[in-house]
N, C-alpha and C positions, 0 to 999 in steps of 0.2 A: 855375944847374947841378945836374941829376938826380944824386943820390946813388951811389956805386957798390955794386953788389951783392958782398958777400963770395963769395969762390970756394966757400967750404962750404957756401953756401947753393942756388949755382949746381950745385954737384956734388948736391945731395941734390934737387935739382928734376930733373936730368937720370938720376938713379936712379931715381926715383920712375916718370918718363916710359918708362922701359926696360922697367920691371917691369910698368906699365901694357900696354905693346906685348905682352912677352911673355904674358900673360894673356889680353890679346885673340886673339893669334895660336895660344894653345893650345885657346882656346874655337871659334876656327873650325877649327882642325884637327878637334877633335870633331865638329862639325857635319858636315863633310865627310866623315868617316871614318863616321857615322852614315847620312849620305845615300848614301855609297858602298856602306856594307850593306846598306841599303834596295835599292838598286839592284841589286845582286847577288842578293838574296832573290827579288826581281821577277822578276829573270830566270831564276832558277833555275826559279820558280813556273811562269812562261811555257813555260821548255821541258818541263817536267813534264806541263802540259796539251797540250802540244803532242805529245809523244810517246804519250801514252795515246790521242790522237786517231789517230795512224798504227795504235798496235795495234788499236785499235777499226775503223779502216778494213780493215785485212788480216782481222779476226775477220770483218767483213761479207762480203768476199772468200770466205772458206772457207765461210761459211755459204749463201752464192749459189750455189756451185760443187757442194756437196751437195743444194742445192733444184733445181738444173736437170742434175744426172745423168739419163740416162735409162735406163730398164731396171732389171730386179730385179738384176743381177748386176754387182759390182763387182770392179776387178781394176786393177794397176797400169799400165794403159796409160789410163787417163780421166785427165779434166782434173783433179781433185781431187788425182792422186797425182803431178803435176808436181813436179821439184826448182829449179827456176828461176823460181819466182813471187816474183822481187826486184822493187820498184817503188822508183824514184827520185822522190822529192817534193819541195816549193820548196828546203827547206834541208836535208835529209835524205835517209833512203831507209828503207824497212822490206822485211823478206822473211819468207820463212815456208816452213813445211812441214809438210804433213798425211801422218801413218798411219794406217791402218785398225787400231783397237785389235783387231778380232775376227781378225787374222791372228795375235795372240799370245797365251800361256798365262794364261789370266785366273786369277789367284792368288785370288779369292775361290771357286772352285772348290773349293779345300781346306778351305773352310767344311765342306763336307760330309764327314764323318768317314767314313761308310759307302762311299765312293767310293775302294777301293783301286786301281784301275787308274791313277786321276789322281794318287793321291799317290804310285805307281811311276814314274809319267812325269814328275812333278815332281821326284824324286831325281835322275833320268837328265838331267835339263835341268840340275839344280844342278851335276853332276860332269862336264858336257860343257862346261859354261861355266866351270869352275875355280872355283867360288865353295864356299868352306868350308861342309861341311855344317852345323856350328854356326849358320851364317845362312840355312839352309833350315829347318832345325827350329826357330829365332827365329820365321820367318815362318809355321810351319804352327800355332806355340803360338798365335799372336796371333789367328790364324783361328779357332781352334777354342775351343770354350764355355768360359769360364772367362778364357781371355787368356793373355797372357805375363807372367811376373813380370820386373823389373827392366829393360823396354826401354830401350835405349840412344838416346839423342838426336843424329842426324843434324846436323851443321855446317849452320848457315841453313836447317834443315827444321822442320816442324812434327809430328813423330812423336811418339806418345803411347800409353799404355799402353792397348789396347783392351779392354773388357769381353769381348770375345771373339764370333766371328761375323762375317760378312761387312764388308769394309771399304767406304768411302765413296769414298777416292783412296790412290794410292800413295804421299802424303806421309805417311799415318797409319803406314803399318808402318816401325819403327825398323830399317832397313836400313842398313848402315856405306856409306858414300859409295864405296868403292873396288868393292864388290859390286853397289852400284846401277847403277855405270856398266856392268857387265859384265852386269845384269840388265835393264836397261831397254827394250834394241831387242825383246827376247823375252818381254816380261811385259806384263801391264795388271791393272788393277782397274775391271770393270764388272760388272753384276748375274749373278749366279750363272747365269742360266738364258742365257748366251749362247752363241753357237754358233762354232765355228772355221771362216771362210772359207777353204775350200780355194784361192783365187784369190790372196790375200794372204799365208799362210802361209809361213813361212820352213822350208826343210829341216830345221834343227837341232829347231825345235818339233817338226814331224811326226815324225820320229825318235824324239823322245822317248816319242810313242806308239806307235811301231813300231820296237821297239828290234833286233829281229832282222832288219828289211830292211837292205840294203845302202845306204850312203848316197850313193855314187855314182847308183845307180839311181831315190831320191828326189829327187836334183838334177836328172836328166835329165826328168823326169816334170816338174817344177816349172818348168823351163825351156820346156818346151813351150806353158807356159800364156800365154808373151810373144806367140804368133803366136796360138794357139788356146787362148784362155781357158775353163774349165769350165764349160760352160752349166748343168749341174746337178749336184747330188751322186750321181747315178745314172752320168753321164759321168764324173766323177772318178773312181768305184770302178772301174769299166770299164776306165781307163787305168791306175789303180792294180795292179790285178789283170795286165794286161799286162805291167809292170813289174817287181813283185816275186813274182806268183804270187799265187793265190787263197787260199792255206792262210795266208799272211802278211798279207793284206789285209784278212781276217776278225777279225783283231786290232782293228781299229780300228772304234771304235763311230760307225755313220753317223747316229745320233741326235744327234750332236754336231757335224756337220758341215751348211756351208750354204754356196752361191756369192755372197751377198750380205751387207751391213752395214748395220747403224745404228749405229754407236757409232765414233766419229773422234776423233783429237787433232790439233790444230794448235799448233805450236812456232813461236812468230813472235818476230823480234828488229828494234827500230826503233832508230835512230842520229838525232842530232840534235846537231851541234857538237861533237863530242867526249863526247857524254852518251849513255848506252844503257839501255835499258830491254827487259826480255821478258817472255813472255807464254806459258803454256801454258792450252790450253783444250780441255775433252772436250765433243764435240758430239754430241745424239742427234739421228738423222734420222726425225723423224715424218713420217707421209703429208702430202700438201698438203690444205688451205692451211697449217697449222700449220707445215711446214717444220723445218728444223735448229734446236733449240735448244740453250743453253748449260746444260749440266749441274755443269760445275765451271771456275774459272776462277783462275789463280794468275799474279800480277804480281809482277816481282823488279827491282830498281833498283840 
Protein backbone atom coordinates (compact mmCIF):
# COMPACT_ATOMS: atom_id res chain seq x y z
CA UNK A 1 0.00 0.00 0.00
CA UNK A 2 1.52 3.40 -1.16
CA UNK A 3 2.12 5.82 1.71
CA UNK A 4 -0.04 8.93 1.67
CA UNK A 5 1.64 12.24 0.85
CA UNK A 6 1.20 14.78 3.62
CA UNK A 7 -1.05 17.72 2.70
CA UNK A 8 1.75 20.20 3.45
CA UNK A 9 4.01 18.50 0.93
CA UNK A 10 1.31 18.49 -1.74
CA UNK A 11 0.67 22.17 -1.06
CA UNK A 12 4.38 23.00 -1.33
CA UNK A 13 4.61 21.22 -4.68
CA UNK A 14 1.53 23.05 -5.92
CA UNK A 15 2.92 26.42 -4.90
CA UNK A 16 6.23 25.66 -6.65
CA UNK A 17 4.35 24.67 -9.77
CA UNK A 18 2.33 27.88 -9.73
CA UNK A 19 5.48 29.95 -9.24
CA UNK A 20 7.15 28.18 -12.14
CA UNK A 21 4.12 28.73 -14.37
CA UNK A 22 4.02 32.41 -13.40
CA UNK A 23 7.73 32.78 -14.14
CA UNK A 24 7.37 31.08 -17.50
CA UNK A 25 4.37 33.27 -18.28
CA UNK A 26 6.36 36.40 -17.43
CA UNK A 27 9.20 35.28 -19.67
CA UNK A 28 6.75 34.48 -22.44
CA UNK A 29 5.08 37.90 -22.09
CA UNK A 30 8.46 39.61 -22.10
CA UNK A 31 9.45 37.77 -25.26
CA UNK A 32 6.12 38.61 -26.87
CA UNK A 33 6.48 42.27 -25.87
CA UNK A 34 9.98 42.36 -27.29
CA UNK A 35 8.80 40.70 -30.46
CA UNK A 36 5.88 43.16 -30.73
CA UNK A 37 8.22 46.09 -30.11
CA UNK A 38 10.51 44.79 -32.81
CA UNK A 39 7.58 44.37 -35.17
CA UNK A 40 6.41 47.93 -34.46
CA UNK A 41 9.91 49.29 -35.03
CA UNK A 42 10.23 47.33 -38.26
CA UNK A 43 6.85 48.65 -39.38
CA UNK A 44 7.81 52.22 -38.53
CA UNK A 45 11.13 51.83 -40.34
CA UNK A 46 9.36 50.38 -43.35
CA UNK A 47 6.88 53.27 -43.35
CA UNK A 48 9.72 55.79 -43.12
CA UNK A 49 11.46 54.24 -46.10
CA UNK A 50 8.20 54.21 -48.06
CA UNK A 51 7.43 57.83 -47.19
CA UNK A 52 10.91 58.87 -48.28
CA UNK A 53 10.36 57.10 -51.58
CA UNK A 54 7.09 59.01 -52.00
CA UNK A 55 8.92 62.29 -51.37
CA UNK A 56 11.67 61.27 -53.79
CA UNK A 57 9.07 60.45 -56.44
CA UNK A 58 7.47 63.88 -56.25
CA UNK A 59 10.85 65.56 -56.21
CA UNK A 60 11.71 63.67 -59.41
CA UNK A 61 8.39 64.84 -60.89
CA UNK A 62 9.21 68.46 -60.00
CA UNK A 63 12.62 68.21 -61.65
CA UNK A 64 11.05 66.63 -64.72
CA UNK A 65 8.47 69.42 -65.01
CA UNK A 66 11.24 72.01 -64.99
CA UNK A 67 13.38 70.09 -67.47
CA UNK A 68 10.47 69.75 -69.88
CA UNK A 69 9.36 73.37 -69.56
CA UNK A 70 9.77 74.98 -72.97
CA UNK A 71 10.98 78.50 -73.68
CA UNK A 72 12.66 81.21 -71.64
CA UNK A 73 9.44 82.67 -70.20
CA UNK A 74 8.17 81.28 -66.89
CA UNK A 75 4.67 82.10 -65.69
CA UNK A 76 1.89 80.73 -63.48
CA UNK A 77 0.09 79.08 -66.39
CA UNK A 78 2.78 76.46 -66.93
CA UNK A 79 2.75 72.84 -65.72
CA UNK A 80 5.26 73.38 -62.90
CA UNK A 81 2.91 75.95 -61.31
CA UNK A 82 -0.14 73.68 -61.08
CA UNK A 83 -1.74 73.41 -57.64
CA UNK A 84 -3.42 70.02 -58.08
CA UNK A 85 -0.39 67.77 -58.45
CA UNK A 86 -1.68 65.16 -55.95
CA UNK A 87 -0.95 61.50 -56.56
CA UNK A 88 -2.59 58.47 -54.92
CA UNK A 89 -0.12 55.62 -54.51
CA UNK A 90 -0.44 51.99 -53.37
CA UNK A 91 -1.14 52.58 -49.65
CA UNK A 92 -0.75 56.31 -49.37
CA UNK A 93 -0.62 59.60 -51.19
CA UNK A 94 1.79 62.40 -52.03
CA UNK A 95 1.04 66.00 -52.95
CA UNK A 96 3.11 69.07 -53.64
CA UNK A 97 3.24 72.54 -55.01
CA UNK A 98 6.00 74.52 -56.64
CA UNK A 99 6.69 78.22 -56.50
CA UNK A 100 9.06 80.45 -58.39
CA UNK A 101 11.54 81.85 -55.86
CA UNK A 102 12.43 84.63 -58.28
CA UNK A 103 8.91 85.96 -57.86
CA UNK A 104 9.76 86.74 -54.22
CA UNK A 105 11.81 89.41 -52.46
CA UNK A 106 15.31 87.94 -52.20
CA UNK A 107 16.55 88.62 -48.66
CA UNK A 108 20.15 88.17 -49.80
CA UNK A 109 19.87 91.49 -51.61
CA UNK A 110 20.07 93.02 -48.13
CA UNK A 111 23.67 91.82 -47.82
CA UNK A 112 24.60 94.74 -50.09
CA UNK A 113 24.69 97.62 -47.63
CA UNK A 114 25.01 100.16 -50.47
CA UNK A 115 21.65 99.27 -52.06
CA UNK A 116 19.48 101.90 -50.39
CA UNK A 117 16.52 101.38 -52.74
CA UNK A 118 16.30 97.70 -51.82
CA UNK A 119 16.53 98.49 -48.10
CA UNK A 120 13.67 100.95 -48.45
CA UNK A 121 11.63 98.41 -50.42
CA UNK A 122 12.17 95.80 -47.70
CA UNK A 123 11.07 98.19 -44.98
CA UNK A 124 7.89 98.95 -46.92
CA UNK A 125 7.27 95.23 -47.44
CA UNK A 126 7.65 94.56 -43.70
CA UNK A 127 5.11 97.28 -42.88
CA UNK A 128 2.63 96.08 -45.49
CA UNK A 129 2.79 92.51 -44.19
CA UNK A 130 2.29 93.61 -40.58
CA UNK A 131 5.66 92.29 -39.39
CA UNK A 132 7.29 94.04 -36.42
CA UNK A 133 10.07 96.44 -37.49
CA UNK A 134 12.46 94.79 -35.00
CA UNK A 135 12.14 91.52 -36.99
CA UNK A 136 13.14 93.33 -40.15
CA UNK A 137 16.06 94.93 -38.35
CA UNK A 138 17.14 91.50 -37.05
CA UNK A 139 17.06 90.07 -40.59
CA UNK A 140 19.09 92.99 -41.96
CA UNK A 141 21.63 92.70 -39.13
CA UNK A 142 22.00 88.96 -39.78
CA UNK A 143 22.83 89.58 -43.43
CA UNK A 144 25.19 92.52 -42.88
CA UNK A 145 28.93 92.15 -42.23
CA UNK A 146 29.47 91.12 -38.62
CA UNK A 147 26.10 89.40 -38.30
CA UNK A 148 23.53 89.83 -35.54
CA UNK A 149 23.87 89.36 -31.80
CA UNK A 150 21.53 87.14 -29.82
CA UNK A 151 19.60 85.52 -32.67
CA UNK A 152 16.48 83.78 -31.39
CA UNK A 153 16.05 80.08 -32.20
CA UNK A 154 12.76 79.23 -33.92
CA UNK A 155 10.81 76.23 -32.66
CA UNK A 156 11.93 73.26 -34.73
CA UNK A 157 14.18 75.44 -36.90
CA UNK A 158 17.88 75.50 -37.53
CA UNK A 159 18.42 79.23 -37.13
CA UNK A 160 21.90 80.27 -36.14
CA UNK A 161 24.02 83.33 -35.50
CA UNK A 162 25.35 84.15 -38.96
CA UNK A 163 28.85 85.60 -39.34
CA UNK A 164 27.29 88.17 -41.66
CA UNK A 165 26.70 88.20 -45.40
CA UNK A 166 24.43 86.21 -47.67
CA UNK A 167 22.49 83.27 -46.22
CA UNK A 168 22.36 79.81 -47.77
CA UNK A 169 18.79 79.04 -46.72
CA UNK A 170 15.83 80.78 -45.11
CA UNK A 171 16.07 78.52 -42.04
CA UNK A 172 19.38 80.14 -41.10
CA UNK A 173 17.66 83.43 -40.33
CA UNK A 174 16.26 83.66 -36.80
CA UNK A 175 12.78 84.79 -37.82
CA UNK A 176 10.04 84.21 -35.20
CA UNK A 177 7.46 81.66 -36.32
CA UNK A 178 4.54 84.12 -36.56
CA UNK A 179 6.58 86.54 -38.64
CA UNK A 180 7.85 83.73 -40.84
CA UNK A 181 4.29 82.65 -41.65
CA UNK A 182 3.58 86.17 -42.94
CA UNK A 183 6.87 86.56 -44.75
CA UNK A 184 7.26 83.14 -46.34
CA UNK A 185 4.91 83.67 -49.34
CA UNK A 186 6.79 86.84 -50.29
CA UNK A 187 10.49 86.25 -49.51
CA UNK A 188 13.23 83.86 -50.58
CA UNK A 189 16.91 83.20 -49.95
CA UNK A 190 18.73 82.62 -53.24
CA UNK A 191 21.97 84.02 -54.75
CA UNK A 192 22.17 87.79 -54.54
CA UNK A 193 22.56 88.25 -58.29
CA UNK A 194 19.10 86.80 -58.98
CA UNK A 195 16.44 88.85 -60.75
CA UNK A 196 12.73 89.39 -60.15
CA UNK A 197 10.50 87.48 -62.55
CA UNK A 198 7.73 89.91 -63.50
CA UNK A 199 5.57 86.98 -64.60
CA UNK A 200 5.39 85.56 -61.07
CA UNK A 201 5.99 88.53 -58.76
CA UNK A 202 3.07 89.45 -56.48
CA UNK A 203 1.53 92.90 -56.37
CA UNK A 204 2.67 93.23 -52.74
CA UNK A 205 6.34 92.73 -53.63
CA UNK A 206 6.10 94.90 -56.76
CA UNK A 207 4.44 97.68 -54.75
CA UNK A 208 7.34 97.67 -52.30
CA UNK A 209 9.57 98.85 -55.17
CA UNK A 210 6.94 101.26 -56.52
CA UNK A 211 5.57 102.95 -53.38
CA UNK A 212 3.88 105.81 -55.24
CA UNK A 213 2.04 103.56 -57.69
CA UNK A 214 -1.62 102.75 -57.19
CA UNK A 215 -1.96 99.20 -55.88
CA UNK A 216 -5.14 98.67 -57.90
CA UNK A 217 -3.30 99.60 -61.10
CA UNK A 218 -0.52 97.14 -60.27
CA UNK A 219 -3.09 94.43 -59.54
CA UNK A 220 -4.73 95.01 -62.91
CA UNK A 221 -1.35 94.94 -64.68
CA UNK A 222 -0.38 91.63 -63.07
CA UNK A 223 -3.83 90.18 -63.70
CA UNK A 224 -3.32 90.74 -67.44
CA UNK A 225 -0.39 88.30 -67.49
CA UNK A 226 -2.80 85.39 -66.84
CA UNK A 227 -3.84 85.58 -70.48
CA UNK A 228 -0.86 87.50 -71.84
CA UNK A 229 2.37 86.69 -69.98
CA UNK A 230 5.12 89.27 -70.32
CA UNK A 231 7.37 88.13 -73.15
CA UNK A 232 10.28 90.43 -72.28
CA UNK A 233 11.31 93.07 -69.75
CA UNK A 234 10.55 95.68 -72.40
CA UNK A 235 7.04 94.29 -72.81
CA UNK A 236 6.51 94.56 -69.04
CA UNK A 237 7.91 98.10 -68.93
CA UNK A 238 5.65 99.29 -71.76
CA UNK A 239 2.60 97.90 -70.01
CA UNK A 240 3.77 99.30 -66.66
CA UNK A 241 4.03 102.77 -68.21
CA UNK A 242 0.47 102.42 -69.49
CA UNK A 243 -0.67 101.41 -65.99
CA UNK A 244 1.12 103.92 -63.74
CA UNK A 245 2.78 106.44 -66.04
CA UNK A 246 6.35 106.89 -67.23
CA UNK A 247 7.50 108.88 -64.19
CA UNK A 248 6.59 106.19 -61.68
CA UNK A 249 7.72 103.36 -63.94
CA UNK A 250 11.22 104.84 -64.00
CA UNK A 251 11.53 104.21 -60.25
CA UNK A 252 11.85 100.47 -60.91
CA UNK A 253 15.36 99.24 -61.71
CA UNK A 254 14.98 97.28 -64.96
CA UNK A 255 18.34 95.57 -64.46
CA UNK A 256 16.75 93.62 -61.62
CA UNK A 257 13.90 92.27 -63.78
CA UNK A 258 13.47 89.17 -65.93
CA UNK A 259 10.66 87.11 -67.49
CA UNK A 260 12.20 83.72 -66.69
CA UNK A 261 13.61 81.93 -63.65
CA UNK A 262 16.13 79.32 -62.63
CA UNK A 263 15.34 79.06 -58.89
CA UNK A 264 12.25 77.15 -57.71
CA UNK A 265 10.97 75.56 -54.52
CA UNK A 266 8.83 72.44 -54.15
CA UNK A 267 6.85 71.88 -50.94
CA UNK A 268 5.93 68.18 -50.71
CA UNK A 269 3.76 66.22 -48.26
CA UNK A 270 3.46 62.42 -48.17
CA UNK A 271 1.06 60.28 -46.10
CA UNK A 272 1.02 56.57 -45.33
CA UNK A 273 -1.32 54.81 -42.90
CA UNK A 274 -1.68 57.84 -40.66
CA UNK A 275 1.96 58.86 -40.76
CA UNK A 276 3.00 62.08 -42.52
CA UNK A 277 6.33 63.39 -43.81
CA UNK A 278 7.15 66.67 -45.54
CA UNK A 279 9.98 67.97 -47.69
CA UNK A 280 11.00 71.41 -48.86
CA UNK A 281 13.47 71.32 -51.73
CA UNK A 282 15.09 74.22 -53.60
CA UNK A 283 15.85 73.46 -57.23
CA UNK A 284 18.22 75.25 -59.57
CA UNK A 285 17.34 74.74 -63.21
CA UNK A 286 20.49 74.47 -65.27
CA UNK A 287 20.67 74.12 -69.06
CA UNK A 288 20.23 70.59 -70.37
CA UNK A 289 21.69 68.01 -70.17
CA UNK A 290 22.36 68.93 -66.52
CA UNK A 291 18.75 69.99 -65.92
CA UNK A 292 17.20 70.81 -62.55
CA UNK A 293 19.51 70.15 -59.60
CA UNK A 294 18.83 70.06 -55.85
CA UNK A 295 20.43 73.03 -54.09
CA UNK A 296 18.85 72.48 -50.68
CA UNK A 297 16.58 69.88 -49.12
CA UNK A 298 14.89 69.72 -45.70
CA UNK A 299 12.73 66.78 -44.52
CA UNK A 300 10.45 66.87 -41.46
CA UNK A 301 8.65 63.93 -39.85
